[in-house]
Kinemage of the C-alpha trace (Angstrom):
@kinemage 1
@onewidth
@group {chain A} dominant
@subgroup {mainchain}
@vectorlist {calphas} color= white
{ca met a 1} P 140.762 -20.166 86.011
{ca val a 2} L 139.545 -18.633 89.268
{ca gln a 3} L 141.656 -15.686 90.372
{ca arg a 4} L 142.961 -16.186 93.875
{ca lys a 5} L 142.931 -13.403 96.456
{ca lys a 6} L 145.682 -12.971 98.965
{ca lys a 7} L 144.665 -13.427 102.599
{ca lys a 8} L 143.953 -10.061 104.187
{ca ser a 9} L 146.174 -9.126 107.109
{ca ala a 10} L 144.633 -8.607 110.533
{ca trp a 11} L 146.693 -5.435 110.812
{ca asn a 12} L 145.710 -2.098 109.353
{ca thr a 13} L 148.753 -1.430 107.185
{ca asp a 14} L 147.635 1.895 105.691
{ca glu a 15} L 150.292 4.576 105.679
{ca met a 16} L 149.909 7.304 108.273
{ca ser a 17} L 149.097 10.728 106.833
{ca gln a 18} L 152.157 12.969 106.946
{ca asp a 19} L 149.895 16.014 107.262
{ca asp a 20} L 148.211 14.547 110.354
{ca met a 21} L 151.600 13.825 111.925
{ca arg a 22} L 152.779 17.379 111.207
{ca lys a 23} L 149.620 18.987 112.619
{ca arg a 24} L 149.913 16.955 115.814
{ca glu a 25} L 153.545 17.925 116.314
{ca glu a 26} L 152.760 21.603 115.717
{ca ala a 27} L 149.894 21.446 118.212
{ca lys a 28} L 152.021 20.311 121.153
{ca lys a 29} L 150.304 21.370 124.360
{ca glu a 30} L 151.366 21.709 127.977
{ca asn a 31} L 152.077 18.512 129.892
{ca tyr a 32} L 150.138 18.137 133.135
{ca gly a 33} L 151.906 15.045 134.456
{ca gly a 34} L 150.138 12.047 135.974
{ca gly a 35} L 150.393 9.321 138.591
{ca gly a 36} L 148.650 6.529 140.481
{ca thr a 37} L 145.217 6.316 142.047
{ca arg a 38} L 143.703 5.274 145.384
{ca gly a 39} L 139.938 5.433 144.806
{ca lys a 40} L 138.127 4.855 141.544
{ca gly a 41} L 140.476 4.662 138.582
{ca ile a 42} L 140.404 5.655 134.933
{ca phe a 43} L 140.915 2.114 133.632
{ca val a 44} L 138.955 -1.081 134.149
{ca glu a 45} L 140.325 -3.558 136.656
{ca asp a 46} L 143.046 -6.017 135.606
{ca thr a 47} L 144.331 -3.728 132.851
{ca lys a 48} L 148.026 -4.582 132.517
{ca met a 49} L 150.001 -1.349 132.686
{ca tyr a 50} L 153.544 -0.494 131.636
{ca thr a 51} L 155.721 1.557 133.991
{ca pro a 52} L 159.194 2.499 132.725
{ca lys a 53} L 161.963 1.448 135.099
{ca glu a 54} L 164.814 3.706 136.081
{ca gly a 55} L 167.591 3.651 133.507
{ca glu a 56} L 167.402 2.634 129.844
{ca cys a 57} L 163.945 1.728 128.522
{ca gly a 58} L 162.751 0.399 125.180
{ca val a 59} L 159.253 -0.088 123.746
{ca arg a 60} L 157.622 -1.082 120.480
{ca ile a 61} L 154.420 0.920 120.036
{ca ile a 62} L 151.541 -1.127 118.572
{ca arg a 63} L 149.085 0.431 116.127
{ca pro a 64} L 145.616 0.573 117.771
{ca his a 65} L 142.354 -0.584 116.197
{ca glu a 66} L 141.114 3.051 116.280
{ca phe a 67} L 144.006 4.193 114.091
{ca gln a 68} L 141.800 5.337 111.199
{ca asp a 69} L 139.624 7.458 113.510
{ca leu a 70} L 142.466 8.868 115.596
{ca lys a 71} L 144.875 9.372 112.667
{ca tyr a 72} L 147.541 8.646 115.271
{ca tyr a 73} L 148.836 5.659 117.234
{ca gly a 74} L 147.944 7.127 120.649
{ca phe a 75} L 144.754 8.061 122.478
{ca asp a 76} L 144.694 11.340 124.439
{ca ile a 77} L 143.125 11.192 127.886
{ca ile a 78} L 142.419 14.299 129.973
{ca phe a 79} L 141.478 13.550 133.549
{ca his a 80} L 141.072 14.865 137.093
{ca thr a 81} L 142.910 13.341 140.042
{ca asn a 82} L 142.083 13.188 143.755
{ca val a 83} L 138.386 13.924 143.301
{ca gly a 84} L 136.574 13.998 146.633
{ca ser a 85} L 137.739 12.490 149.907
{ca asn a 86} L 138.191 9.051 148.271
{ca asn a 87} L 140.790 10.451 145.844
{ca asp a 88} L 138.889 9.164 142.804
{ca trp a 89} L 140.220 9.726 139.289
{ca tyr a 90} L 137.831 10.608 136.468
{ca leu a 91} L 138.034 11.552 132.822
{ca cys a 92} L 137.215 15.186 132.176
{ca ser a 93} L 134.199 14.881 129.879
{ca lys a 94} L 134.350 18.562 128.976
{ca arg a 95} L 137.947 18.645 127.765
{ca met a 96} L 137.818 15.147 126.264
{ca thr a 97} L 134.886 16.275 124.112
{ca asn a 98} L 136.630 19.507 123.101
{ca phe a 99} L 139.820 17.633 122.207
{ca ala a 100} L 137.946 15.025 120.173
{ca asn a 101} L 136.158 17.794 118.273
{ca glu a 102} L 139.479 19.526 117.570
{ca tyr a 103} L 141.050 16.359 116.149
{ca lys a 104} L 137.889 15.209 114.360
{ca tyr a 105} L 137.270 11.887 116.105
{ca gln a 106} L 134.267 12.851 118.245
{ca glu a 107} L 132.201 9.987 116.775
{ca leu a 108} L 134.600 7.565 118.448
{ca ile a 109} L 133.577 8.683 121.950
{ca asp a 110} L 130.030 9.931 121.349
{ca asp a 111} L 128.558 6.653 122.590
{ca phe a 112} L 130.577 6.837 125.813
{ca ile a 113} L 130.333 10.516 126.803
{ca gln a 114} L 126.672 11.481 127.006
{ca asp a 115} L 127.177 14.730 128.916
{ca ser a 116} L 130.060 17.050 128.020
{ca arg a 117} L 129.853 18.959 131.329
{ca cys a 118} L 132.366 18.415 134.115
{ca pro a 119} L 131.498 19.201 137.778
{ca lys a 120} L 135.174 19.488 138.728
{ca cys a 121} L 135.794 22.141 136.059
{ca glu a 122} L 132.665 23.986 137.183
{ca met a 123} L 134.232 24.424 140.625
{ca gln a 124} L 137.012 26.590 139.167
{ca thr a 125} L 135.219 29.918 139.519
{ca ser a 126} L 136.593 33.414 139.928
{ca glu a 127} L 135.392 33.344 143.541
{ca leu a 128} L 137.470 30.227 144.209
{ca trp a 129} L 140.553 31.835 142.651
{ca glu a 130} L 140.163 34.755 145.047
{ca ser a 131} L 139.513 32.642 148.145
{ca asp a 132} L 141.803 29.609 147.606
{ca arg a 133} L 144.273 29.636 144.705
{ca asp a 134} L 145.669 26.179 145.547
{ca glu a 135} L 142.214 24.623 145.420
{ca ala a 136} L 141.504 26.429 142.137
{ca lys a 137} L 144.737 25.069 140.624
{ca ser a 138} L 143.805 21.554 141.698
{ca cys a 139} L 140.770 21.783 139.401
{ca tyr a 140} L 143.036 21.730 136.338
{ca pro a 141} L 143.080 18.279 134.674
{ca gln a 142} L 146.123 16.280 133.601
{ca his a 143} L 146.874 15.180 130.053
{ca arg a 144} L 148.470 11.898 128.971
{ca ile a 145} L 148.687 9.721 125.876
{ca leu a 146} L 147.741 6.041 125.884
{ca phe a 147} L 149.887 3.640 123.851
{ca trp a 148} L 149.674 -0.112 123.426
{ca ile a 149} L 153.276 -1.340 123.657
{ca leu a 150} L 155.652 -4.262 123.970
{ca asp a 151} L 158.284 -3.846 126.670
{ca leu a 152} L 161.593 -4.601 124.937
{ca met a 153} L 163.419 -4.636 128.284
{ca ala a 154} L 161.058 -7.099 129.974
{ca asp a 155} L 162.178 -10.403 131.413
{ca asp a 156} L 162.042 -13.422 129.107
{ca glu a 157} L 158.780 -14.737 130.584
{ca asp a 158} L 157.054 -11.378 129.981
{ca gln a 159} L 158.334 -10.779 126.461
{ca gly a 160} L 155.582 -10.306 123.870
{ca glu a 161} L 152.904 -9.273 126.399
{ca ile a 162} L 150.740 -6.343 125.311
{ca leu a 163} L 150.759 -3.548 127.910
{ca leu a 164} L 148.974 -0.221 128.221
{ca trp a 165} L 151.286 2.763 128.687
{ca ser a 166} L 149.932 6.027 130.110
{ca cys a 167} L 152.697 8.135 128.636
{ca pro a 168} L 153.469 11.698 129.802
{ca lys a 169} L 152.479 14.083 127.032
{ca ser a 170} L 155.905 15.724 126.950
{ca leu a 171} L 157.530 12.326 126.278
{ca ala a 172} L 154.941 11.456 123.607
{ca asp a 173} L 155.668 14.798 121.925
{ca glu a 174} L 159.404 14.034 122.013
{ca ile a 175} L 158.841 10.619 120.403
{ca leu a 176} L 156.869 12.301 117.641
{ca gly a 177} L 159.612 14.905 117.237
{ca gln a 178} L 162.341 12.244 117.003
{ca ser a 179} L 160.360 10.395 114.324
{ca his a 180} L 160.566 13.468 112.104
{ca lys a 181} L 163.408 13.366 109.592
{ca lys a 182} L 164.957 16.798 109.906
{ca gly a 183} L 165.117 18.859 106.749
{ca thr a 184} L 162.200 16.919 105.206
{ca asp a 185} L 158.434 16.567 105.602
{ca val a 186} L 158.766 12.853 106.331
{ca tyr a 187} L 157.659 11.262 109.614
{ca ile a 188} L 158.457 7.667 110.536
{ca asp a 189} L 155.358 5.814 111.723
{ca val a 190} L 156.865 3.962 114.668
{ca ser a 191} L 153.613 1.989 115.111
{ca his a 192} L 153.372 0.516 111.595
{ca pro a 193} L 152.875 -3.272 111.888
{ca leu a 194} L 155.525 -4.041 109.271
{ca thr a 195} L 157.870 -1.051 109.095
{ca gly a 196} L 157.533 0.353 112.634
{ca arg a 197} L 160.541 1.014 114.847
{ca ala a 198} L 161.547 0.530 118.448
{ca val a 199} L 161.729 3.613 120.656
{ca tyr a 200} L 164.382 3.987 123.345
{ca phe a 201} L 164.691 6.527 126.165
{ca asp a 202} L 166.171 6.959 129.650
{ca arg a 203} L 164.211 7.379 132.834
{ca ile a 204} L 165.983 9.439 135.506
{ca gly a 205} L 164.497 9.382 139.017
{ca lys a 206} L 162.068 7.097 140.814
{ca thr a 207} L 159.282 9.257 142.252
{ca lys a 208} L 156.619 11.288 140.472
{ca thr a 209} L 158.196 14.577 141.494
{ca asp a 210} L 161.804 13.886 140.467
{ca thr a 211} L 161.310 11.742 137.338
{ca lys a 212} L 162.581 12.965 133.965
{ca tyr a 213} L 162.729 11.292 130.551
{ca lys a 214} L 165.717 12.002 128.329
{ca ser a 215} L 167.695 10.754 125.328
{ca val a 216} L 164.728 9.656 123.205
{ca gln a 217} L 165.843 7.726 120.111
{ca val a 218} L 163.964 6.025 117.301
{ca ser a 219} L 165.708 2.920 116.008
{ca glu a 220} L 166.875 2.925 112.393
{ca asp a 221} L 165.916 -0.747 111.992
{ca glu a 222} L 162.405 -1.886 111.129
{ca met a 223} L 160.717 -4.173 113.644
{ca pro a 224} L 157.690 -6.040 112.194
{ca leu a 225} L 155.069 -7.348 114.592
{ca pro a 226} L 153.603 -10.879 114.592
{ca glu a 227} L 150.085 -10.898 113.188
{ca glu a 228} L 148.580 -12.744 116.148
{ca leu a 229} L 149.054 -9.630 118.278
{ca ala a 230} L 146.298 -7.910 116.288
{ca thr a 231} L 143.738 -10.438 117.555
{ca glu a 232} L 144.826 -9.959 121.178
{ca leu a 233} L 144.666 -6.161 121.035
{ca leu a 234} L 141.751 -4.395 122.730
{ca cys a 235} L 140.186 -1.064 121.804
{ca phe a 236} L 141.030 1.904 124.017
{ca thr a 237} L 137.345 2.448 124.732
{ca glu a 238} L 137.124 -1.086 126.173
{ca ile a 239} L 139.560 -0.424 129.003
{ca ile a 240} L 138.564 3.178 129.933
{ca asn a 241} L 135.961 4.054 132.547
{ca phe a 242} L 133.754 6.828 131.174
{ca pro a 243} L 131.992 8.445 134.166
{ca thr a 244} L 128.600 10.099 134.135
{ca tyr a 245} L 128.151 13.655 135.374
{ca glu a 246} L 126.110 12.399 138.341
{ca glu a 247} L 128.744 9.833 139.324
{ca met a 248} L 131.502 12.437 139.443
{ca glu a 249} L 129.252 14.947 141.191
{ca glu a 250} L 128.494 12.358 143.865
{ca ser a 251} L 132.236 11.888 144.511
{ca leu a 252} L 132.660 15.633 144.922
{ca asp a 253} L 129.804 15.766 147.443
{ca val a 254} L 131.727 13.410 149.698
{ca lys a 255} L 134.168 16.232 150.444
{ca thr a 256} L 133.643 17.938 153.783
{ca asp a 257} L 134.364 21.373 152.324
{ca thr a 258} L 131.134 22.359 150.596
{ca asn a 259} L 131.698 26.119 150.700
{ca val a 260} L 132.779 26.254 147.057
{ca lys a 261} L 129.968 27.311 144.740
{ca ser a 262} L 129.991 27.226 140.953
{ca asp a 263} L 128.871 30.036 138.706
{ca asp a 264} L 125.651 28.101 138.155
{ca ala a 265} L 124.835 28.236 141.880
{ca pro a 266} L 124.800 31.873 143.083
{ca pro a 267} L 124.782 32.476 146.852
{ca lys a 268} L 121.434 32.579 148.575
{ca glu a 269} L 119.969 35.943 149.422
{ca glu a 270} L 120.308 35.424 153.163
{ca asp a 271} L 124.027 34.686 152.763
{ca thr a 272} L 124.654 38.060 151.160
{ca gln a 273} L 122.819 40.047 153.863
{ca lys a 274} L 124.742 39.072 156.986
{ca glu a 275} L 124.676 41.439 159.928
{ca pro a 276} L 127.948 43.342 160.391
{ca glu a 277} L 130.286 42.216 163.139
{ca glu a 278} L 130.563 44.163 166.365
{ca lys a 279} L 133.112 46.945 166.039
{ca leu a 280} L 136.383 46.210 167.838
{ca glu a 281} L 138.481 48.684 169.809
{ca cys a 282} L 140.854 49.027 166.849
{ca phe a 283} L 138.015 50.244 164.593
{ca gly a 284} L 139.006 53.419 162.769
{ca lys a 285} L 142.453 53.441 164.405
{ca glu a 286} L 144.537 50.441 163.260
{ca his a 287} L 143.274 49.517 159.779
{ca asp a 288} L 145.247 46.749 157.982
{ca gln a 289} L 147.625 46.291 160.920
{ca trp a 290} L 146.229 42.922 162.065
{ca glu a 291} L 146.343 39.546 160.264
{ca asp a 292} L 142.556 39.137 160.382
{ca cys a 293} L 141.791 42.631 159.032
{ca asp a 294} L 140.927 41.211 155.567
{ca glu a 295} L 138.344 38.882 157.117
{ca cys a 296} L 136.620 41.615 159.129
{ca ser a 297} L 133.220 42.624 157.758
{ca asn a 298} L 133.841 46.194 158.951
{ca ala a 299} L 137.146 46.542 157.070
{ca lys a 300} L 135.907 49.125 154.520
{ca glu a 301} L 134.121 51.232 157.141
{ca cys a 302} L 137.219 51.033 159.348
{ca glu a 303} L 139.409 52.293 156.518
{ca ala a 304} L 137.009 55.131 155.718
{ca glu a 305} L 136.727 56.033 159.388
{ca gln a 306} L 140.481 56.108 159.971
{ca phe a 307} L 141.673 57.819 156.829
{ca gly a 308} L 138.538 59.929 156.429
{ca lys a 309} L 139.247 61.553 159.825
{ca lys a 310} L 142.735 62.500 158.740
{ca glu a 311} L 141.400 64.180 155.652
{ca lys a 312} L 138.821 66.120 157.676
{ca lys a 313} L 141.483 67.306 160.084
{ca ala a 314} L 143.546 68.535 157.180
{ca arg a 315} L 140.620 70.610 155.928
{ca lys a 316} L 139.968 72.406 159.247
{ca pro a 317} L 141.162 76.056 159.346
{ca lys a 318} L 143.232 75.130 162.363
{ca phe a 319} L 146.451 76.618 161.154
{ca ala a 320} L 144.615 79.731 159.880
{ca lys a 321} L 143.297 80.340 163.378
{ca glu a 322} L 146.687 79.703 164.902
{ca asp a 323} L 148.236 82.035 162.353
{ca lys a 324} L 145.653 84.662 163.237
{ca lys a 325} L 146.483 84.249 166.913
{ca asp a 326} L 150.135 84.662 166.089
{ca asp a 327} L 149.334 87.811 164.062
{ca asp a 328} L 147.210 89.216 166.902
{ca arg a 329} L 149.946 88.433 169.342
{ca ser a 330} L 152.563 90.192 167.197
{ca asp a 331} L 150.292 93.267 166.963
{ca glu a 332} L 149.976 93.329 170.720
{ca val a 333} L 153.747 93.129 171.083
{ca leu a 334} L 154.158 96.014 168.638
{ca glu a 335} L 151.579 98.096 170.507
{ca asp a 336} L 153.328 97.375 173.818
{ca ser a 337} L 156.718 98.419 172.436
{ca glu a 338} L 155.314 101.693 171.066
{ca gly a 339} L 153.829 102.511 174.474
{ca val a 340} L 157.185 101.929 176.166
{ca lys a 341} L 158.868 104.262 173.716
{ca glu a 342} L 156.310 107.021 174.400
{ca lys a 343} L 156.837 106.718 178.164
{ca leu a 344} L 160.616 106.923 177.686
{ca arg a 345} L 160.295 110.055 175.548
{ca ala a 346} L 158.004 111.681 178.117
{ca ala a 347} L 160.455 110.921 180.946
{ca ile a 348} L 163.405 112.325 178.968
{ca asn a 349} L 161.535 115.540 178.077
{ca lys a 350} L 160.521 116.009 181.703
{ca arg a 351} L 164.108 115.666 182.899
{ca asn a 352} L 165.404 118.112 180.283
{ca lys a 353} L 162.898 120.769 181.347
{ca lys a 354} L 164.245 120.595 184.865
């Protein structure tokens, strides 16, 4: 009798490693936020996105095809916003590569990221920090987690539609934390095709600046997924735009402000040998008393001139000479008084003789 084999499920139903879940929760990093885009975007066109509405929200996270490589049900994206005058958004190849190496899934993106350099990160030099701190801060990338989800609060006609959720990292960390059974080393895999759970949370606020996510809860009831969803699911790498170094560099060149130089591009020799500005009337007299004193090329000489003069004056034996004059003057007064006394004595003696 031929032994029959059970039909293999389209889902990957392997159990998630508890050690991998624990390491990810312990390695929670700072959340950089996120938002929309005007120019070039991170995702391919027509990608259906999920945006939580204000109030109570509910999602069922779907296990991705890359689960075995990621060892997690989400895909971390680190990206720059508002690049160049067109406000393009690009993945940060440098930090994406570093993150993939840290979590041991670099082979998953090796075919898509050929150059691990990032021209936006290269702009963040020490010179830029000194000249324009706001511009330097804008060079920091943002960090989000991608989830495939079902919107449990969607209208009836949209129920069962697979959506991509660019989840704030702080919220993703909270979901992971709520899936941990306190007092144990057990984590609930909310994405498991058969034993996964719904996740609920509240969105407070409408705009990017005032939005907060609170009251995250993981349902106690299992919520199995229909198997046909596995055939509709795309890979994360299919819907992400992976830019080349040259493409991102070209967007940066569109900016009108080209004064910022990276460490790899030192200033030209002629730039460092500018002729000093003409000395103003305040030179050596009113150092650091005007708003544009820091921009003046003669600032150091002005300071040395002004405060150097004071020091020289202090060293002159001015007071010694004045003291000597005072001493000479007092001697003259003494001599004059002695002469008066002698004349008085002589006059008295003369009168007595008479």
